[in-house]
Structures are given as structure tokens and as C-alpha cells.
C-alpha positions in Angstrom: -34.8 -13.6 0.6 -35.9 -9.9 0.6 -36.3 -10.5 4.7 -32.0 -11.9 4.9 -31.5 -8.5 3.0 -33.2 -6.5 5.5 -31.6 -8.8 8.5 -28.0 -7.6 6.9 -28.5 -3.9 6.5 -29.7 -3.8 9.7 -27.3 -5.7 10.7 -24.9 -3.1 9.2 -26.6 0.0 10.6 -26.1 -1.2 14.3 -22.4 -1.8 13.8 -21.5 1.1 12.1 -23.4 2.5 15.0 -21.5 1.0 17.7 -18.3 1.6 16.0 -18.9 5.3 15.6 -19.5 5.2 19.3 -16.3 3.3 20.3 -13.6 5.8 21.8 -10.5 3.3 22.0 -7.6 4.6 19.5 -5.3 2.2 17.7 -2.4 4.3 18.5 -0.8 5.6 21.4 0.8 9.2 21.5 4.1 10.2 21.0 6.1 13.4 20.5 8.8 15.5 19.9 9.5 18.8 21.2 8.9 21.3 18.0 5.6 22.9 16.4 4.4 22.0 13.0 2.3 23.9 10.5 1.3 21.0 8.3 -1.6 21.4 5.2 -3.6 18.6 3.8 -1.3 18.3 0.9 2.4 18.1 2.1 3.6 17.5 5.5 5.7 20.4 6.3 7.5 21.4 9.3 7.3 25.2 10.0 8.6 27.4 13.3 5.2 29.5 13.9 2.1 28.2 12.4 -0.7 30.6 10.4 -3.5 32.2 12.7 -6.7 31.3 11.6 -10.0 30.8 12.9 -12.0 29.0 10.9 -13.4 25.7 11.6 -14.4 24.6 8.3 -13.0 21.3 6.6 -11.6 23.9 3.6 -9.6 26.3 5.6 -6.9 26.1 8.4 -7.4 25.4 12.0 -5.2 25.9 14.9 -4.9 25.3 18.7 -2.4 23.2 20.5 -2.3 19.1 20.0 -3.9 17.0 22.3 -4.3 13.4 21.2 -4.0 11.8 18.0 -6.3 8.6 17.1 -6.2 6.3 14.2 -9.3 4.8 13.5 -8.8 1.2 11.3 -11.4 0.4 8.4 -14.0 -2.0 9.4 -15.5 -4.3 7.3 -18.2 -7.1 7.0 -18.8 -10.0 4.5 -21.9 -9.4 2.8 -23.6 -10.8 -0.3 -25.2 -9.5 -3.3 -26.8 -11.1 -6.2 -24.6 -12.4 -8.9 -25.7 -11.4 -12.0 -24.3 -12.8 -16.0 -24.6 -12.1 -19.0 -27.6 -14.4 -20.6 -27.6 -14.3 -24.5 -30.2 -15.5 -27.3 -29.8 -16.0 -30.8 -33.1 -15.2 -33.3 -33.7 -16.3 -36.8 -36.5 -14.5 -38.8 -36.8 -15.2 -42.6 -36.4 -11.8 -44.5 -38.8 -11.7 -48.3 -36.9 -10.4 -50.9 -38.4 -8.7 -54.3 -36.8 -7.4 -57.3 -38.7 -5.8 -60.3 -37.5 -5.5 -64.2 -39.2 -4.7 -67.2 -42.5 -2.3 -67.2 -46.3 -2.7 -68.5 -46.8 -6.4 -69.5 -43.4 -6.9 -69.8 -42.8 -6.3 -65.9 -40.9 -9.4 -63.8 -41.0 -9.6 -60.1 -38.8 -12.0 -59.0 -38.9 -12.7 -54.8 -36.7 -15.0 -53.0 -36.4 -15.4 -48.9 -33.2 -15.6 -46.5 -32.7 -16.2 -42.9 -31.1 -13.6 -41.0 -29.6 -14.0 -37.6 -29.8 -12.2 -34.4 -28.2 -11.9 -31.0 -29.4 -10.2 -28.0 -27.7 -9.9 -24.6 -29.2 -8.9 -21.1 -27.5 -9.7 -17.3 -29.7 -11.8 -15.6 -29.6 -12.8 -11.8 -27.5 -16.4 -10.6 -27.6 -17.0 -7.2 -25.9 -14.6 -4.8 -21.8 -13.7 -4.4 -20.1 -12.7 -1.1 -18.0 -9.7 -0.7 -16.3 -7.5 1.8 -18.2 -4.0 2.2 -16.5 -1.3 4.3 -19.1 -0.6 7.4 -16.6 1.6 8.5 -13.8 3.6 6.3 -10.2 4.2 7.6 -9.6 7.9 9.5 -6.7 9.6 10.9 -7.8 12.3 13.5 -6.2 14.9 15.8 -7.5 16.7 19.2 -6.5 20.3 19.6 -7.0 22.2 22.9 -7.3 26.0 22.9 -9.1 26.0 19.3 -8.6 29.3 17.6 -6.8 30.7 20.7 -9.6 30.4 22.9 -8.7 28.8 26.0 -12.6 27.2 26.5 -12.3 24.9 23.5 -10.7 22.0 24.6 -10.8 18.5 23.5 -12.3 19.6 19.3 -11.9 16.1 17.0 -11.0 16.7 13.6 -10.3 14.1 10.9 -7.3 14.8 9.0 -4.9 13.4 6.2 -2.1 10.4 7.1 0.2 13.0 6.0 -1.0 15.6 8.6 -1.9 12.7 10.9 1.9 11.6 10.7 3.4 14.9 11.6 0.8 15.3 14.5 2.4 12.3 16.2 5.8 13.4 15.6 5.3 16.5 17.9 5.1 16.9 21.2 1.7 17.1 23.3 0.7 21.0 23.9 2.7 21.7 20.6 1.1 24.8 18.3 -0.6 23.0 15.5 -2.2 24.3 12.3 -3.8 21.9 10.2 -6.3 21.5 7.0 -9.0 19.1 8.6 -11.1 17.0 6.1 -14.1 16.4 8.6 -15.1 17.1 11.5 -15.0 14.7 15.0 -13.8 11.6 15.2 
């Protein structure tokens, strides 16, 4: 069983690596004739973008829109242990005593009762099949002239779906400001 899990893990890593290397896009470029200023939360359209040369995921970046790419999520079938709840009941005999009186008139009464207790725990019961995400869905935009630098072309950023939709609605080489959620694509 351990050997099968190791084989499945190695296969998943190889699939993820090959998926990351693919450069095919799932959607073609489309465009119109206006520039946009898009933030991560909304898809607002403005006349002039806010120039900002920072390139971290927390700040805006700007440049000329080059290409857009939608990378579909990739899943695979995998197995994992199926856990079930198993309960056991147990009984034990409990001794009870009471005393009345004092000295030589002291009387002790003893009786027994049975108490039941129940304990439950998760135990493995075979395996189950599920869909595991090998590569999450990504929306990407490539910018030329990043930050106004003519030498920084074809820089890919992962963006939100809203930003991606706004980028599709723009013309190629239109000036864009966007808030990336990650770098590369």
C-alpha cells in the first residue's frame, strides 16, 4: 500500500511539473480601443492609469497589455484512506457503600451497580477515490514596457478573474494598470 502511495505522489509531481511548463493558451486574445485602470476587487475603467513601478503582489503594476491566458484547473483521480467511526461499549461493576450509626452500632450497607461507557474513534476502513487538484485555475496577463521601461517586455502576472475579464476587453498594447495576485504564469 505504501508503494502505491509513493507512486501516486511521484506521478502527481510529474504531472504538475509538466503542466507548469506548457505554454499553450486556452483562450485567444480579443480587444477594443480604450485603456483601463483595473484593481483586484473591481473592474473599473478609467481614462488614465496610476503609474507605479512596484512589482510585488500587494501593489499595482502598469505597462502595455500584450497577451492574456487562461490556464484551466487540472485535477486527477486519487485515493485516500476511508475513515469510519467505530464505537465500543464497555461495562464495569461499581461498589457503593453507606454507613449509619457510630461505634458498636455502626452498620455498613454495600451494593453493586453496573455502569456502561461508550468510546468512539476513527478507524481506517479501506480506501476512497476523490478528485485532487493538481494545478489550480489561473488567469494571466502579460505586460510590455513594464513600469515604463521599454526593455522589460513579456512579463506575466497572475490576476483575478475580474482583472482578466477587463484585460480581454482592451486592445492589445493598450496601457493597463493591474494588481497582480502572483507572478509568472
